[in-house]
Structures are given as structure tokens and as C-alpha cells.
PLY file of the C-alpha trace (Angstrom):
ply
format ascii 1.0
element vertex 69
property float x
property float y
property float z
element edge 68
property int vertex1
property int vertex2
end_header
105.56 101.61 82.09
105.61 104.80 84.16
104.30 105.76 87.59
100.92 106.94 86.26
100.01 103.89 84.15
96.66 102.55 85.29
95.93 105.38 87.73
92.37 106.59 87.95
92.63 109.23 90.67
95.46 111.47 91.90
94.93 113.66 94.96
97.38 116.56 95.12
97.71 118.17 98.54
99.78 121.35 98.89
101.04 121.55 102.48
102.52 124.46 104.42
103.16 124.40 108.18
100.79 121.45 108.75
102.73 118.98 110.96
99.88 118.42 113.41
97.10 117.84 110.88
98.86 116.30 107.89
98.81 112.64 108.96
95.11 112.84 109.80
94.36 114.54 106.47
96.20 111.83 104.53
94.37 109.15 106.54
91.01 110.72 105.64
91.92 110.71 101.95
92.99 107.05 102.19
89.61 106.15 103.74
87.62 107.85 100.98
85.56 105.37 99.02
86.44 105.23 95.35
85.04 102.94 92.69
86.10 99.30 92.97
89.28 98.63 91.08
90.37 102.25 90.92
94.05 102.86 91.53
94.79 106.00 93.50
97.77 108.02 94.64
98.29 110.87 97.07
100.82 113.54 96.14
102.04 115.87 98.90
103.65 119.09 97.72
105.63 120.66 100.57
105.66 124.41 99.98
108.63 125.68 102.02
107.31 125.14 105.54
109.34 126.53 108.42
108.31 123.89 110.98
108.26 120.08 111.20
106.10 119.65 108.09
108.98 118.60 105.76
109.85 115.73 108.12
106.23 114.62 108.30
106.01 114.69 104.50
109.16 112.55 104.25
107.77 110.05 106.78
104.50 109.73 104.90
106.39 109.41 101.61
108.51 106.58 103.00
105.37 104.41 103.35
105.26 103.95 99.59
101.62 104.89 98.98
102.26 108.65 99.11
104.45 110.64 96.74
106.28 113.40 98.59
107.58 116.41 96.67
0 1
1 2
2 3
3 4
4 5
5 6
6 7
7 8
8 9
9 10
10 11
11 12
12 13
13 14
14 15
15 16
16 17
17 18
18 19
19 20
20 21
21 22
22 23
23 24
24 25
25 26
26 27
27 28
28 29
29 30
30 31
31 32
32 33
33 34
34 35
35 36
36 37
37 38
38 39
39 40
40 41
41 42
42 43
43 44
44 45
45 46
46 47
47 48
48 49
49 50
50 51
51 52
52 53
53 54
54 55
55 56
56 57
57 58
58 59
59 60
60 61
61 62
62 63
63 64
64 65
65 66
66 67
67 68
């Protein structure tokens, strides 16, 4: 079994210099209504930010429901 078995929806979010809005954006995606029983994942792709964004991405990734790249 791999990480994508049974997934119905993946949301890929490229992020660059977004430390002040990233947590709120992820929260909005989490609140989005999807069909009952759907399994979802959020993938954050940090694109070489020069501010606090990489740390925010790591923090969100540590929660377990977000994949941080």
C-alpha cells in the first residue's frame, strides 16, 4: 500500500513568500466540503521562499494531514 491508495482528491498548493496567509489558506482548504467518504490530502510545494514560509510549511507538515515538499 502506498500513500495515494484510496485518495480521491489531492490539492497541490505552490507557496512562495506566504508566511502570513499560508495557515489560513490551508484551513480554508480543510473546511471545503467534499463528498462523504472522500479521502483528501493537501500538498504544499515550497518554491524557494526567502522569508519564514519554509518554517510555516514544516509546521503544517508536522500535523500529519499536510504533505510538505
